[in-house]
mmCIF file of the N, C-alpha and C atoms, coordinates in Angstrom:
data_MODEL
# 
_entry.id   MODEL 
# 
loop_
_atom_site.group_PDB 
_atom_site.id 
_atom_site.type_symbol 
_atom_site.label_atom_id 
_atom_site.label_alt_id 
_atom_site.label_comp_id 
_atom_site.label_asym_id 
_atom_site.label_entity_id 
_atom_site.label_seq_id 
_atom_site.pdbx_PDB_ins_code 
_atom_site.Cartn_x 
_atom_site.Cartn_y 
_atom_site.Cartn_z 
_atom_site.occupancy 
_atom_site.B_iso_or_equiv 
_atom_site.pdbx_formal_charge 
_atom_site.auth_seq_id 
_atom_site.auth_comp_id 
_atom_site.auth_asym_id 
_atom_site.auth_atom_id 
_atom_site.pdbx_PDB_model_num 
ATOM 1   N N  . UNK A 1 1  ? 65.381 -46.187 25.812  1.00 0.00 ? 1  UNK A N  1 
ATOM 2   C CA . UNK A 1 1  ? 66.295 -47.176 25.286  1.00 0.00 ? 1  UNK A CA 1 
ATOM 3   C C  . UNK A 1 1  ? 65.773 -48.592 25.561  1.00 0.00 ? 1  UNK A C  1 
ATOM 4   N N  . UNK A 1 2  ? 65.224 -48.782 26.726  1.00 0.00 ? 2  UNK A N  1 
ATOM 5   C CA . UNK A 1 2  ? 64.730 -50.096 27.109  1.00 0.00 ? 2  UNK A CA 1 
ATOM 6   C C  . UNK A 1 2  ? 63.494 -50.489 26.298  1.00 0.00 ? 2  UNK A C  1 
ATOM 7   N N  . UNK A 1 3  ? 62.648 -49.518 25.978  1.00 0.00 ? 3  UNK A N  1 
ATOM 8   C CA . UNK A 1 3  ? 61.443 -49.781 25.189  1.00 0.00 ? 3  UNK A CA 1 
ATOM 9   C C  . UNK A 1 3  ? 61.822 -50.169 23.760  1.00 0.00 ? 3  UNK A C  1 
ATOM 10  N N  . UNK A 1 4  ? 62.830 -49.501 23.188  1.00 0.00 ? 4  UNK A N  1 
ATOM 11  C CA . UNK A 1 4  ? 63.285 -49.805 21.838  1.00 0.00 ? 4  UNK A CA 1 
ATOM 12  C C  . UNK A 1 4  ? 63.852 -51.225 21.766  1.00 0.00 ? 4  UNK A C  1 
ATOM 13  N N  . UNK A 1 5  ? 64.618 -51.615 22.753  1.00 0.00 ? 5  UNK A N  1 
ATOM 14  C CA . UNK A 1 5  ? 65.173 -52.966 22.803  1.00 0.00 ? 5  UNK A CA 1 
ATOM 15  C C  . UNK A 1 5  ? 64.049 -53.994 22.907  1.00 0.00 ? 5  UNK A C  1 
ATOM 16  N N  . UNK A 1 6  ? 63.036 -53.691 23.698  1.00 0.00 ? 6  UNK A N  1 
ATOM 17  C CA . UNK A 1 6  ? 61.908 -54.596 23.866  1.00 0.00 ? 6  UNK A CA 1 
ATOM 18  C C  . UNK A 1 6  ? 61.139 -54.760 22.555  1.00 0.00 ? 6  UNK A C  1 
ATOM 19  N N  . UNK A 1 7  ? 60.924 -53.670 21.832  1.00 0.00 ? 7  UNK A N  1 
ATOM 20  C CA . UNK A 1 7  ? 60.213 -53.735 20.550  1.00 0.00 ? 7  UNK A CA 1 
ATOM 21  C C  . UNK A 1 7  ? 61.009 -54.542 19.534  1.00 0.00 ? 7  UNK A C  1 
ATOM 22  N N  . UNK A 1 8  ? 62.314 -54.345 19.507  1.00 0.00 ? 8  UNK A N  1 
ATOM 23  C CA . UNK A 1 8  ? 63.151 -55.109 18.579  1.00 0.00 ? 8  UNK A CA 1 
ATOM 24  C C  . UNK A 1 8  ? 63.136 -56.591 18.926  1.00 0.00 ? 8  UNK A C  1 
ATOM 25  N N  . UNK A 1 9  ? 63.137 -56.885 20.204  1.00 0.00 ? 9  UNK A N  1 
ATOM 26  C CA . UNK A 1 9  ? 63.128 -58.274 20.639  1.00 0.00 ? 9  UNK A CA 1 
ATOM 27  C C  . UNK A 1 9  ? 61.808 -58.945 20.261  1.00 0.00 ? 9  UNK A C  1 
ATOM 28  N N  . UNK A 1 10 ? 60.713 -58.248 20.448  1.00 0.00 ? 10 UNK A N  1 
ATOM 29  C CA . UNK A 1 10 ? 59.400 -58.796 20.075  1.00 0.00 ? 10 UNK A CA 1 
ATOM 30  C C  . UNK A 1 10 ? 59.319 -58.998 18.567  1.00 0.00 ? 10 UNK A C  1 
ATOM 31  N N  . UNK A 1 11 ? 59.802 -58.025 17.803  1.00 0.00 ? 11 UNK A N  1 
ATOM 32  C CA . UNK A 1 11 ? 59.754 -58.137 16.343  1.00 0.00 ? 11 UNK A CA 1 
ATOM 33  C C  . UNK A 1 11 ? 60.629 -59.280 15.848  1.00 0.00 ? 11 UNK A C  1 
ATOM 34  N N  . UNK A 1 12 ? 61.818 -59.427 16.398  1.00 0.00 ? 12 UNK A N  1 
ATOM 35  C CA . UNK A 1 12 ? 62.698 -60.508 15.961  1.00 0.00 ? 12 UNK A CA 1 
ATOM 36  C C  . UNK A 1 12 ? 62.133 -61.868 16.360  1.00 0.00 ? 12 UNK A C  1 
ATOM 37  N N  . UNK A 1 13 ? 61.509 -61.957 17.519  1.00 0.00 ? 13 UNK A N  1 
ATOM 38  C CA . UNK A 1 13 ? 60.883 -63.202 17.941  1.00 0.00 ? 13 UNK A CA 1 
ATOM 39  C C  . UNK A 1 13 ? 59.717 -63.555 17.027  1.00 0.00 ? 13 UNK A C  1 
ATOM 40  N N  . UNK A 1 14 ? 58.919 -62.564 16.650  1.00 0.00 ? 14 UNK A N  1 
ATOM 41  C CA . UNK A 1 14 ? 57.785 -62.805 15.742  1.00 0.00 ? 14 UNK A CA 1 
ATOM 42  C C  . UNK A 1 14 ? 58.274 -63.271 14.375  1.00 0.00 ? 14 UNK A C  1 
ATOM 43  N N  . UNK A 1 15 ? 59.339 -62.661 13.853  1.00 0.00 ? 15 UNK A N  1 
ATOM 44  C CA . UNK A 1 15 ? 59.883 -63.082 12.563  1.00 0.00 ? 15 UNK A CA 1 
ATOM 45  C C  . UNK A 1 15 ? 60.446 -64.496 12.627  1.00 0.00 ? 15 UNK A C  1 
ATOM 46  N N  . UNK A 1 16 ? 61.116 -64.809 13.713  1.00 0.00 ? 16 UNK A N  1 
ATOM 47  C CA . UNK A 1 16 ? 61.666 -66.152 13.882  1.00 0.00 ? 16 UNK A CA 1 
ATOM 48  C C  . UNK A 1 16 ? 60.551 -67.186 13.949  1.00 0.00 ? 16 UNK A C  1 
ATOM 49  N N  . UNK A 1 17 ? 59.505 -66.900 14.686  1.00 0.00 ? 17 UNK A N  1 
ATOM 50  C CA . UNK A 1 17 ? 58.385 -67.831 14.790  1.00 0.00 ? 17 UNK A CA 1 
ATOM 51  C C  . UNK A 1 17 ? 57.693 -68.013 13.454  1.00 0.00 ? 17 UNK A C  1 
ATOM 52  N N  . UNK A 1 18 ? 57.554 -66.946 12.698  1.00 0.00 ? 18 UNK A N  1 
ATOM 53  C CA . UNK A 1 18 ? 56.927 -67.029 11.382  1.00 0.00 ? 18 UNK A CA 1 
ATOM 54  C C  . UNK A 1 18 ? 57.773 -67.880 10.435  1.00 0.00 ? 18 UNK A C  1 
ATOM 55  N N  . UNK A 1 19 ? 59.073 -67.733 10.502  1.00 0.00 ? 19 UNK A N  1 
ATOM 56  C CA . UNK A 1 19 ? 59.956 -68.520 9.643   1.00 0.00 ? 19 UNK A CA 1 
ATOM 57  C C  . UNK A 1 19 ? 59.923 -69.995 10.026  1.00 0.00 ? 19 UNK A C  1 
ATOM 58  N N  . UNK A 1 20 ? 59.827 -70.298 11.301  1.00 0.00 ? 20 UNK A N  1 
ATOM 59  C CA . UNK A 1 20 ? 59.806 -71.685 11.741  1.00 0.00 ? 20 UNK A CA 1 
ATOM 60  C C  . UNK A 1 20 ? 58.494 -72.379 11.414  1.00 0.00 ? 20 UNK A C  1 
ATOM 61  N N  . UNK A 1 21 ? 57.414 -71.652 11.396  1.00 0.00 ? 21 UNK A N  1 
ATOM 62  C CA . UNK A 1 21 ? 56.121 -72.243 11.063  1.00 0.00 ? 21 UNK A CA 1 
ATOM 63  C C  . UNK A 1 21 ? 56.095 -72.668 9.602   1.00 0.00 ? 21 UNK A C  1 
ATOM 64  N N  . UNK A 1 22 ? 56.752 -71.914 8.729   1.00 0.00 ? 22 UNK A N  1 
ATOM 65  C CA . UNK A 1 22 ? 56.739 -72.208 7.300   1.00 0.00 ? 22 UNK A CA 1 
ATOM 66  C C  . UNK A 1 22 ? 57.554 -73.444 6.966   1.00 0.00 ? 22 UNK A C  1 
ATOM 67  N N  . UNK A 1 23 ? 58.440 -73.872 7.826   1.00 0.00 ? 23 UNK A N  1 
ATOM 68  C CA . UNK A 1 23 ? 59.304 -75.022 7.558   1.00 0.00 ? 23 UNK A CA 1 
ATOM 69  C C  . UNK A 1 23 ? 58.740 -76.253 8.237   1.00 0.00 ? 23 UNK A C  1 
ATOM 70  N N  . UNK A 1 24 ? 57.827 -76.925 7.575   1.00 0.00 ? 24 UNK A N  1 
ATOM 71  C CA . UNK A 1 24 ? 57.297 -78.159 8.138   1.00 0.00 ? 24 UNK A CA 1 
ATOM 72  C C  . UNK A 1 24 ? 57.529 -79.284 7.139   1.00 0.00 ? 24 UNK A C  1 
ATOM 73  N N  . UNK A 1 25 ? 58.004 -80.415 7.608   1.00 0.00 ? 25 UNK A N  1 
ATOM 74  C CA . UNK A 1 25 ? 58.272 -81.515 6.686   1.00 0.00 ? 25 UNK A CA 1 
ATOM 75  C C  . UNK A 1 25 ? 56.973 -82.140 6.171   1.00 0.00 ? 25 UNK A C  1 
ATOM 76  N N  . UNK A 1 26 ? 56.987 -82.526 4.900   1.00 0.00 ? 26 UNK A N  1 
ATOM 77  C CA . UNK A 1 26 ? 55.831 -83.163 4.278   1.00 0.00 ? 26 UNK A CA 1 
ATOM 78  C C  . UNK A 1 26 ? 56.277 -84.534 3.798   1.00 0.00 ? 26 UNK A C  1 
ATOM 79  N N  . UNK A 1 27 ? 55.550 -85.533 4.206   1.00 0.00 ? 27 UNK A N  1 
ATOM 80  C CA . UNK A 1 27 ? 55.881 -86.896 3.793   1.00 0.00 ? 27 UNK A CA 1 
ATOM 81  C C  . UNK A 1 27 ? 55.582 -87.076 2.305   1.00 0.00 ? 27 UNK A C  1 
ATOM 82  N N  . UNK A 1 28 ? 56.316 -87.968 1.632   1.00 0.00 ? 28 UNK A N  1 
ATOM 83  C CA . UNK A 1 28 ? 56.101 -88.148 0.193   1.00 0.00 ? 28 UNK A CA 1 
ATOM 84  C C  . UNK A 1 28 ? 54.671 -88.550 -0.166  1.00 0.00 ? 28 UNK A C  1 
ATOM 85  N N  . UNK A 1 29 ? 54.006 -89.345 0.670   1.00 0.00 ? 29 UNK A N  1 
ATOM 86  C CA . UNK A 1 29 ? 52.644 -89.768 0.350   1.00 0.00 ? 29 UNK A CA 1 
ATOM 87  C C  . UNK A 1 29 ? 51.619 -88.667 0.602   1.00 0.00 ? 29 UNK A C  1 
ATOM 88  N N  . UNK A 1 30 ? 52.009 -87.586 1.287   1.00 0.00 ? 30 UNK A N  1 
ATOM 89  C CA . UNK A 1 30 ? 51.095 -86.468 1.516   1.00 0.00 ? 30 UNK A CA 1 
ATOM 90  C C  . UNK A 1 30 ? 51.212 -85.397 0.436   1.00 0.00 ? 30 UNK A C  1 
ATOM 91  N N  . UNK A 1 31 ? 52.238 -85.452 -0.389  1.00 0.00 ? 31 UNK A N  1 
ATOM 92  C CA . UNK A 1 31 ? 52.460 -84.403 -1.382  1.00 0.00 ? 31 UNK A CA 1 
ATOM 93  C C  . UNK A 1 31 ? 51.376 -84.379 -2.446  1.00 0.00 ? 31 UNK A C  1 
ATOM 94  N N  . UNK A 1 32 ? 50.837 -85.525 -2.801  1.00 0.00 ? 32 UNK A N  1 
ATOM 95  C CA . UNK A 1 32 ? 49.765 -85.559 -3.795  1.00 0.00 ? 32 UNK A CA 1 
ATOM 96  C C  . UNK A 1 32 ? 48.491 -84.910 -3.281  1.00 0.00 ? 32 UNK A C  1 
ATOM 97  N N  . UNK A 1 33 ? 48.245 -85.018 -1.988  1.00 0.00 ? 33 UNK A N  1 
ATOM 98  C CA . UNK A 1 33 ? 47.051 -84.410 -1.399  1.00 0.00 ? 33 UNK A CA 1 
ATOM 99  C C  . UNK A 1 33 ? 47.212 -82.894 -1.338  1.00 0.00 ? 33 UNK A C  1 
ATOM 100 N N  . UNK A 1 34 ? 48.438 -82.438 -1.054  1.00 0.00 ? 34 UNK A N  1 
ATOM 101 C CA . UNK A 1 34 ? 48.670 -81.006 -0.899  1.00 0.00 ? 34 UNK A CA 1 
ATOM 102 C C  . UNK A 1 34 ? 48.852 -80.285 -2.230  1.00 0.00 ? 34 UNK A C  1 
ATOM 103 N N  . UNK A 1 35 ? 49.183 -81.010 -3.283  1.00 0.00 ? 35 UNK A N  1 
ATOM 104 C CA . UNK A 1 35 ? 49.429 -80.377 -4.578  1.00 0.00 ? 35 UNK A CA 1 
ATOM 105 C C  . UNK A 1 35 ? 48.108 -79.976 -5.225  1.00 0.00 ? 35 UNK A C  1 
ATOM 106 N N  . UNK A 1 36 ? 48.057 -78.777 -5.713  1.00 0.00 ? 36 UNK A N  1 
ATOM 107 C CA . UNK A 1 36 ? 46.871 -78.280 -6.398  1.00 0.00 ? 36 UNK A CA 1 
ATOM 108 C C  . UNK A 1 36 ? 47.156 -78.218 -7.894  1.00 0.00 ? 36 UNK A C  1 
ATOM 109 N N  . UNK A 1 37 ? 46.233 -78.603 -8.748  1.00 0.00 ? 37 UNK A N  1 
ATOM 110 C CA . UNK A 1 37 ? 46.480 -78.564 -10.188 1.00 0.00 ? 37 UNK A CA 1 
ATOM 111 C C  . UNK A 1 37 ? 46.752 -77.152 -10.700 1.00 0.00 ? 37 UNK A C  1 
ATOM 112 N N  . UNK A 1 38 ? 46.123 -76.165 -10.114 1.00 0.00 ? 38 UNK A N  1 
ATOM 113 C CA . UNK A 1 38 ? 46.328 -74.791 -10.577 1.00 0.00 ? 38 UNK A CA 1 
ATOM 114 C C  . UNK A 1 38 ? 47.693 -74.233 -10.181 1.00 0.00 ? 38 UNK A C  1 
ATOM 115 N N  . UNK A 1 39 ? 48.433 -74.945 -9.331  1.00 0.00 ? 39 UNK A N  1 
ATOM 116 C CA . UNK A 1 39 ? 49.764 -74.509 -8.942  1.00 0.00 ? 39 UNK A CA 1 
ATOM 117 C C  . UNK A 1 39 ? 50.842 -75.040 -9.881  1.00 0.00 ? 39 UNK A C  1 
ATOM 118 N N  . UNK A 1 40 ? 50.472 -75.870 -10.832 1.00 0.00 ? 40 UNK A N  1 
ATOM 119 C CA . UNK A 1 40 ? 51.435 -76.445 -11.763 1.00 0.00 ? 40 UNK A CA 1 
ATOM 120 C C  . UNK A 1 40 ? 51.937 -75.377 -12.723 1.00 0.00 ? 40 UNK A C  1 
ATOM 121 N N  . UNK A 1 41 ? 53.102 -75.640 -13.318 1.00 0.00 ? 41 UNK A N  1 
ATOM 122 C CA . UNK A 1 41 ? 53.653 -74.701 -14.285 1.00 0.00 ? 41 UNK A CA 1 
ATOM 123 C C  . UNK A 1 41 ? 52.712 -74.601 -15.484 1.00 0.00 ? 41 UNK A C  1 
ATOM 124 N N  . UNK A 1 42 ? 52.211 -75.733 -15.938 1.00 0.00 ? 42 UNK A N  1 
ATOM 125 C CA . UNK A 1 42 ? 51.201 -75.782 -16.986 1.00 0.00 ? 42 UNK A CA 1 
ATOM 126 C C  . UNK A 1 42 ? 50.003 -76.540 -16.427 1.00 0.00 ? 42 UNK A C  1 
ATOM 127 N N  . UNK A 1 43 ? 48.980 -75.833 -15.955 1.00 0.00 ? 43 UNK A N  1 
ATOM 128 C CA . UNK A 1 43 ? 47.861 -76.533 -15.334 1.00 0.00 ? 43 UNK A CA 1 
ATOM 129 C C  . UNK A 1 43 ? 47.107 -77.440 -16.307 1.00 0.00 ? 43 UNK A C  1 
ATOM 130 N N  . UNK A 1 44 ? 47.111 -77.123 -17.600 1.00 0.00 ? 44 UNK A N  1 
ATOM 131 C CA . UNK A 1 44 ? 46.405 -77.919 -18.597 1.00 0.00 ? 44 UNK A CA 1 
ATOM 132 C C  . UNK A 1 44 ? 47.354 -78.233 -19.746 1.00 0.00 ? 44 UNK A C  1 
ATOM 133 N N  . UNK A 1 45 ? 48.230 -79.233 -19.588 1.00 0.00 ? 45 UNK A N  1 
ATOM 134 C CA . UNK A 1 45 ? 49.211 -79.512 -20.645 1.00 0.00 ? 45 UNK A CA 1 
ATOM 135 C C  . UNK A 1 45 ? 48.571 -79.985 -21.943 1.00 0.00 ? 45 UNK A C  1 
ATOM 136 N N  . UNK A 1 46 ? 47.404 -80.646 -21.870 1.00 0.00 ? 46 UNK A N  1 
ATOM 137 C CA . UNK A 1 46 ? 46.749 -81.112 -23.087 1.00 0.00 ? 46 UNK A CA 1 
ATOM 138 C C  . UNK A 1 46 ? 46.276 -79.932 -23.925 1.00 0.00 ? 46 UNK A C  1 
ATOM 139 N N  . UNK A 1 47 ? 45.690 -78.936 -23.274 1.00 0.00 ? 47 UNK A N  1 
ATOM 140 C CA . UNK A 1 47 ? 45.209 -77.751 -23.986 1.00 0.00 ? 47 UNK A CA 1 
ATOM 141 C C  . UNK A 1 47 ? 46.381 -76.985 -24.584 1.00 0.00 ? 47 UNK A C  1 
ATOM 142 N N  . UNK A 1 48 ? 47.470 -76.896 -23.836 1.00 0.00 ? 48 UNK A N  1 
ATOM 143 C CA . UNK A 1 48 ? 48.656 -76.214 -24.356 1.00 0.00 ? 48 UNK A CA 1 
ATOM 144 C C  . UNK A 1 48 ? 49.224 -76.944 -25.565 1.00 0.00 ? 48 UNK A C  1 
ATOM 145 N N  . UNK A 1 49 ? 49.204 -78.279 -25.538 1.00 0.00 ? 49 UNK A N  1 
ATOM 146 C CA . UNK A 1 49 ? 49.705 -79.055 -26.677 1.00 0.00 ? 49 UNK A CA 1 
ATOM 147 C C  . UNK A 1 49 ? 48.828 -78.851 -27.905 1.00 0.00 ? 49 UNK A C  1 
ATOM 148 N N  . UNK A 1 50 ? 47.507 -78.821 -27.717 1.00 0.00 ? 50 UNK A N  1 
ATOM 149 C CA . UNK A 1 50 ? 46.597 -78.597 -28.849 1.00 0.00 ? 50 UNK A CA 1 
ATOM 150 C C  . UNK A 1 50 ? 46.789 -77.195 -29.403 1.00 0.00 ? 50 UNK A C  1 
ATOM 151 N N  . UNK A 1 51 ? 46.899 -76.205 -28.531 1.00 0.00 ? 51 UNK A N  1 
ATOM 152 C CA . UNK A 1 51 ? 47.112 -74.832 -28.999 1.00 0.00 ? 51 UNK A CA 1 
ATOM 153 C C  . UNK A 1 51 ? 48.432 -74.701 -29.752 1.00 0.00 ? 51 UNK A C  1 
ATOM 154 N N  . UNK A 1 52 ? 49.479 -75.376 -29.272 1.00 0.00 ? 52 UNK A N  1 
ATOM 155 C CA . UNK A 1 52 ? 50.757 -75.348 -29.968 1.00 0.00 ? 52 UNK A CA 1 
ATOM 156 C C  . UNK A 1 52 ? 50.656 -76.023 -31.326 1.00 0.00 ? 52 UNK A C  1 
ATOM 157 N N  . UNK A 1 53 ? 49.880 -77.098 -31.418 1.00 0.00 ? 53 UNK A N  1 
ATOM 158 C CA . UNK A 1 53 ? 49.698 -77.782 -32.693 1.00 0.00 ? 53 UNK A CA 1 
ATOM 159 C C  . UNK A 1 53 ? 48.948 -76.898 -33.688 1.00 0.00 ? 53 UNK A C  1 
ATOM 160 N N  . UNK A 1 54 ? 47.880 -76.258 -33.221 1.00 0.00 ? 54 UNK A N  1 
ATOM 161 C CA . UNK A 1 54 ? 47.106 -75.377 -34.095 1.00 0.00 ? 54 UNK A CA 1 
ATOM 162 C C  . UNK A 1 54 ? 47.959 -74.204 -34.552 1.00 0.00 ? 54 UNK A C  1 
ATOM 163 N N  . UNK A 1 55 ? 48.697 -73.602 -33.639 1.00 0.00 ? 55 UNK A N  1 
ATOM 164 C CA . UNK A 1 55 ? 49.559 -72.483 -34.008 1.00 0.00 ? 55 UNK A CA 1 
ATOM 165 C C  . UNK A 1 55 ? 50.637 -72.928 -34.995 1.00 0.00 ? 55 UNK A C  1 
ATOM 166 N N  . UNK A 1 56 ? 51.226 -74.094 -34.757 1.00 0.00 ? 56 UNK A N  1 
ATOM 167 C CA . UNK A 1 56 ? 52.248 -74.607 -35.659 1.00 0.00 ? 56 UNK A CA 1 
ATOM 168 C C  . UNK A 1 56 ? 51.704 -74.936 -37.025 1.00 0.00 ? 56 UNK A C  1 
ATOM 169 N N  . UNK A 1 57 ? 50.452 -75.391 -37.077 1.00 0.00 ? 57 UNK A N  1 
ATOM 170 C CA . UNK A 1 57 ? 49.839 -75.713 -38.361 1.00 0.00 ? 57 UNK A CA 1 
ATOM 171 C C  . UNK A 1 57 ? 49.514 -74.458 -39.155 1.00 0.00 ? 57 UNK A C  1 
ATOM 172 N N  . UNK A 1 58 ? 49.159 -73.392 -38.475 1.00 0.00 ? 58 UNK A N  1 
ATOM 173 C CA . UNK A 1 58 ? 48.782 -72.159 -39.161 1.00 0.00 ? 58 UNK A CA 1 
ATOM 174 C C  . UNK A 1 58 ? 49.986 -71.280 -39.476 1.00 0.00 ? 58 UNK A C  1 
ATOM 175 N N  . UNK A 1 59 ? 51.099 -71.536 -38.852 1.00 0.00 ? 59 UNK A N  1 
ATOM 176 C CA . UNK A 1 59 ? 52.286 -70.716 -39.056 1.00 0.00 ? 59 UNK A CA 1 
ATOM 177 C C  . UNK A 1 59 ? 52.957 -71.116 -40.366 1.00 0.00 ? 59 UNK A C  1 
ATOM 178 N N  . UNK A 1 60 ? 53.355 -70.162 -41.161 1.00 0.00 ? 60 UNK A N  1 
ATOM 179 C CA . UNK A 1 60 ? 53.981 -70.448 -42.449 1.00 0.00 ? 60 UNK A CA 1 
ATOM 180 C C  . UNK A 1 60 ? 55.430 -70.891 -42.275 1.00 0.00 ? 60 UNK A C  1 
ATOM 181 N N  . UNK A 1 61 ? 56.075 -70.481 -41.211 1.00 0.00 ? 61 UNK A N  1 
ATOM 182 C CA . UNK A 1 61 ? 57.459 -70.872 -40.961 1.00 0.00 ? 61 UNK A CA 1 
ATOM 183 C C  . UNK A 1 61 ? 57.485 -72.101 -40.064 1.00 0.00 ? 61 UNK A C  1 
ATOM 184 N N  . UNK A 1 62 ? 58.654 -72.651 -39.876 1.00 0.00 ? 62 UNK A N  1 
ATOM 185 C CA . UNK A 1 62 ? 58.796 -73.846 -39.043 1.00 0.00 ? 62 UNK A CA 1 
ATOM 186 C C  . UNK A 1 62 ? 59.221 -73.469 -37.638 1.00 0.00 ? 62 UNK A C  1 
ATOM 187 N N  . UNK A 1 63 ? 58.610 -72.469 -37.040 1.00 0.00 ? 63 UNK A N  1 
ATOM 188 C CA . UNK A 1 63 ? 59.151 -71.944 -35.803 1.00 0.00 ? 63 UNK A CA 1 
ATOM 189 C C  . UNK A 1 63 ? 58.545 -72.383 -34.500 1.00 0.00 ? 63 UNK A C  1 
ATOM 190 N N  . UNK A 1 64 ? 57.254 -72.627 -34.395 1.00 0.00 ? 64 UNK A N  1 
ATOM 191 C CA . UNK A 1 64 ? 56.636 -72.683 -33.072 1.00 0.00 ? 64 UNK A CA 1 
ATOM 192 C C  . UNK A 1 64 ? 56.929 -73.948 -32.294 1.00 0.00 ? 64 UNK A C  1 
ATOM 193 N N  . UNK A 1 65 ? 56.911 -75.089 -32.922 1.00 0.00 ? 65 UNK A N  1 
ATOM 194 C CA . UNK A 1 65 ? 57.081 -76.326 -32.162 1.00 0.00 ? 65 UNK A CA 1 
ATOM 195 C C  . UNK A 1 65 ? 58.163 -77.186 -32.751 1.00 0.00 ? 65 UNK A C  1 
ATOM 196 N N  . UNK A 1 66 ? 58.021 -78.486 -32.542 1.00 0.00 ? 66 UNK A N  1 
ATOM 197 C CA . UNK A 1 66 ? 59.049 -79.391 -33.052 1.00 0.00 ? 66 UNK A CA 1 
ATOM 198 C C  . UNK A 1 66 ? 58.817 -79.762 -34.505 1.00 0.00 ? 66 UNK A C  1 
ATOM 199 N N  . UNK A 1 67 ? 57.618 -79.538 -35.019 1.00 0.00 ? 67 UNK A N  1 
ATOM 200 C CA . UNK A 1 67 ? 57.325 -79.887 -36.416 1.00 0.00 ? 67 UNK A CA 1 
ATOM 201 C C  . UNK A 1 67 ? 57.015 -78.618 -37.204 1.00 0.00 ? 67 UNK A C  1 
ATOM 202 N N  . UNK A 1 68 ? 57.312 -78.685 -38.472 1.00 0.00 ? 68 UNK A N  1 
ATOM 203 C CA . UNK A 1 68 ? 57.027 -77.544 -39.342 1.00 0.00 ? 68 UNK A CA 1 
ATOM 204 C C  . UNK A 1 68 ? 55.554 -77.486 -39.705 1.00 0.00 ? 68 UNK A C  1 
ATOM 205 N N  . UNK A 1 69 ? 55.049 -76.298 -39.928 1.00 0.00 ? 69 UNK A N  1 
ATOM 206 C CA . UNK A 1 69 ? 53.643 -76.143 -40.247 1.00 0.00 ? 69 UNK A CA 1 
ATOM 207 C C  . UNK A 1 69 ? 53.391 -76.012 -41.734 1.00 0.00 ? 69 UNK A C  1 
ATOM 208 N N  . UNK A 1 70 ? 52.116 -76.174 -42.107 1.00 0.00 ? 70 UNK A N  1 
ATOM 209 C CA . UNK A 1 70 ? 51.746 -76.065 -43.505 1.00 0.00 ? 70 UNK A CA 1 
ATOM 210 C C  . UNK A 1 70 ? 51.497 -74.634 -43.931 1.00 0.00 ? 70 UNK A C  1 
ATOM 211 N N  . UNK A 1 71 ? 50.989 -73.824 -43.028 1.00 0.00 ? 71 UNK A N  1 
ATOM 212 C CA . UNK A 1 71 ? 50.764 -72.428 -43.337 1.00 0.00 ? 71 UNK A CA 1 
ATOM 213 C C  . UNK A 1 71 ? 49.534 -72.147 -44.148 1.00 0.00 ? 71 UNK A C  1 
ATOM 214 N N  . UNK A 1 72 ? 48.563 -73.060 -44.183 1.00 0.00 ? 72 UNK A N  1 
ATOM 215 C CA . UNK A 1 72 ? 47.377 -72.858 -45.010 1.00 0.00 ? 72 UNK A CA 1 
ATOM 216 C C  . UNK A 1 72 ? 46.368 -71.934 -44.342 1.00 0.00 ? 72 UNK A C  1 
ATOM 217 N N  . UNK A 1 73 ? 46.423 -71.774 -43.045 1.00 0.00 ? 73 UNK A N  1 
ATOM 218 C CA . UNK A 1 73 ? 45.490 -70.911 -42.334 1.00 0.00 ? 73 UNK A CA 1 
ATOM 219 C C  . UNK A 1 73 ? 44.199 -71.599 -41.968 1.00 0.00 ? 73 UNK A C  1 
ATOM 220 N N  . UNK A 1 74 ? 44.097 -72.904 -42.174 1.00 0.00 ? 74 UNK A N  1 
ATOM 221 C CA . UNK A 1 74 ? 42.876 -73.654 -41.847 1.00 0.00 ? 74 UNK A CA 1 
ATOM 222 C C  . UNK A 1 74 ? 42.813 -73.921 -40.349 1.00 0.00 ? 74 UNK A C  1 
ATOM 223 N N  . UNK A 1 75 ? 41.601 -74.145 -39.878 1.00 0.00 ? 75 UNK A N  1 
ATOM 224 C CA . UNK A 1 75 ? 41.448 -74.490 -38.464 1.00 0.00 ? 75 UNK A CA 1 
ATOM 225 C C  . UNK A 1 75 ? 41.531 -75.948 -38.294 1.00 0.00 ? 75 UNK A C  1 
# 
């Protein structure tokens, strides 16, 4: 019984320490250094905009973006 209590205590202490390590404050001027471009929702917004434009231009319906397409199939 005593060994089981000791194991639970060690495990709970390890989990608590792990949770506390993850919570560290970051100053606003340090956020730009820590931010990685590949972590963004859209890492390459320019490429996504061009792809959306090309898809919208080739689509016969007015569905993909904010503007309607011509549907000619040209690149």
